N, C-alpha and C positions, 0 to 999 in steps of 0.2 A: 177457663182452666182451673181457677180456684175451686169451683164447684166439683170438678172431676177429682182434683187432688184431695178434697175433703172426703169424697166417696171412697177413695183408695185408703186414706188414712184411718177411716173408721174400721176398715178391715184389718190393717196391719198393726196399728198402735197396740192393741191388747195382746199381741203375740209375744211370747217369751222366747226371745232369740237375740243374737248379736245385732248391733247396728248395721254391720256389713250385710248380713243376711236379710234383714228387714228392708234395707235400701234396695237390694236386688228385687225383693218382692214388690216394692213400691213401683219401681220402674217397669217391671213386667206387667203389673196390673194396670198402670196408667196407660201404657202402650195399648193394651187390650181394650180398655174402656174408650180410649180415643178412637180406636178402629171401629168399635161398635157405633159410636156417635157419628163417625163419618159415613158409615153404611146407612144409618137411619136418615141422616140429613140428605144424602144423595138419593135416597128412595122417595122422600116426600118434600124435602126442601124446607121443613119447618124446624127452626132451631130449638124452640122450647119443647116441642113434641119429640124431637130427636133426642134431647137430653133425657126426657122421661122414659122413652122406649129403650134407650141404651142402658139406663139404670135398671130397668126391669130385666133385660137380658143379662146384665152383669151378675145379678144374683143378690140374695139377702146377705148383709154384712156379717151377721153372726155365724151363719153357716160357712161362709168363705173363711172366716177366722179359724173355725174349728178344723176345716180341711187343711189349711196352710200350717196350723200348729202341729198337725200330725206329721208333717214332712220334716220338722225340726228334730235333729238327734236328741235322744233322751238326756244325755249329759248337758247339752246346751240349754234345754228347758229348765233343768235344775239350777244351772249356773245363773240364770236370769230370772229366778223367782222374785217377785216384788217383795221388798222388805218394808214393813210398816214404819212410817216416819221418814223414810229416805225420799219419798216423793216431794216433800217440802223443799228439798234441796235442788229440785229441778228448776230450770229457767222458766219463768212465767210468761204467758202470752203478752206481747207488747213490751217486755223488758229487754233493754239493750244488753249486749254482751258485757259492756263495761260495768253497768249497774249490777248485773248478775255476779260478775267476778268480785266486785266490791262487797257484795252481800256474803259471798263465800269466804272472802278474806277476813271479814269481821268475825264470822263464826269460827274460823280456824284460829284466829288470834285469841279469842276468848277461851276456846278449849285449851290452847297451848298455855295460856296464863294460869288457868285453873289447874292443869296438870303439873306445871312447874311449881306453883305455890304449894300444892299438895305434897310433892316430892321434897321440897325444902322443909316444910313443916314436919314431915315424918322424920327427916334426918336430924332436925334440931331437938325434937321432944322425945325421940326414941330412947331406948335403954342404952344404945351405943351411938353416940353422935357421929355422924358421917359428914365429911367435907364434900358437899355436892355443888360447890360454887362452879367448878370447871364444867361439870355435867350440865348445869343449868345454863351457863353462858353459851356453851356449844349448841345447846338446843335453841336458844334465842338466835344465835347466828344462822343456824340452818333454816329456821322459820323465816328470818329476814331475807335470806337468799331466795327461798321459794316464792315468797310474796313479791319481792322485787322483780323477779323474772316474770311473774304473771303480769304485773303492771307494765313492765317494759315491752313485753310481747304484744299486749293490746295497744300500747301507744305506737309501736312500730307498724302494726296492722293499719291503724288509722292514718299514719303517715303515708303508707303505700297506697291507700285509697285516694289520697290527694294527688298522686302521680297521674291519675286519669284526667286531671284538669287540663284544659286547653291553654291555660296561661303559662308561658315559660317561667315567669318569676315564681308562680306557685309551685311548679314542679321542682325548681331549684331549691326552694325553701323546704319542700318535702324530702328531697334527697339529703339536705343538711340535717334534718330532723332524724332521718333513719340512721345516718352516720353517728350522730350524737347518742342516740339510744343504744346502738351497738357498742359504742365506747363505754357508755354508762354500765351496760350489762357486763362487759369485760372487767371494768374496774371493780364493780360490786363483787363479782366472782373471785377475782384475785385477792381482794382485801379480806373477804370472809374466809377463803382458804388459808391465807396467812394467819388470820386470827385463830382458826381452829388448830393449826400447827403450833402456834405459840401456847395455846391452852394445854395441848398435849405435852409439850416440852416442859411447861411450868409444873404441871401436875406430877411429873416424874421426879421432881426435885433434884434432878441431875441433868447435865447437857445430854439430850437424847437425839436431837435432829441436827445434823451438820448443816452449815449455811448453804452448801451446794445443793443438798436435797431440798432444803427449805425453799430456795428460790426456784429450783427446777420444778417442784410440785406446783408452786404458785403460777409459774409461767404456763405450764401445761394446762392448768385449770382455766386460765384466761383463754388459751387457744381453743380448748374444747368447748367453751361456752358459746362461741360464735355459731357453729352448726346447731347447737342445742337451741339457741335463740331462734334460728331460722325454722327449726322444726316446730317450736311453739307458735310462731307466727302463722305457719302453714296450718297448724291445728286450729288456731282461732279463725282463720278464713274458712276452713271446712265447717266449723261449728256454726258460723254465721249463715253460711249457705244452707246447711242442714236445717237450722231453725227457721229460716225464712221460707224454705220450700215445704217442710213437713212438720217439724216439732212445734212450731209456733202457731199452727192452724187451730183456731177455736172451733171444735167440733160441735159445740152447743148452739152455734149460729149457722144459718144457711145464707151464704152470700148470693 
């Protein structure tokens, strides 16, 4: 199966298209290639020879790539033109999702600190000194919120994986971990929302946000965070499945 998936991936990976469209192509080509192999195996009963003959009937990867690329709408081709340098940000073969996310988080944090330091420096040494403390702190809070959600979503995904264990004690521990991570996400969201509102109120130098609105916005942000966390966990599960089945295949090696 891995051999057949690599044959399909050699055709689809260079195509400039959305992930949804490329996955459709992958599934259709894999079904077609498996059908060719089944026909060849039924005809002669030789597995190795069946794979070789099925590949010959399947076609040359470069030609198939060109034909499939022509079926993609022009606007979609332009939208997914490869940008030099961005390929380094892709998940590497053999790299776990957690390691990949930590690498991205470190890069985002460094960029955020550089940008924040540059903004503060310009405000302090410019001809007109500007108070950017509130802006900088709100930026730090938003970055903390995003990074915290990424980490909690991956931790929740790992906890859900432990639910497949046959040990009832392990499943109970996993459910407790999921509940704790959901609570942590809600508290993180509520506290950061409250912090941003306080910064806005302080920067206005006059009472701007009534207590009722302050607590209402904070509570709503906590409630909204729960479905957002569920969506992030689902996205992580889909990313792991996508990487294991297709994106993580090393096309330079033949298994």
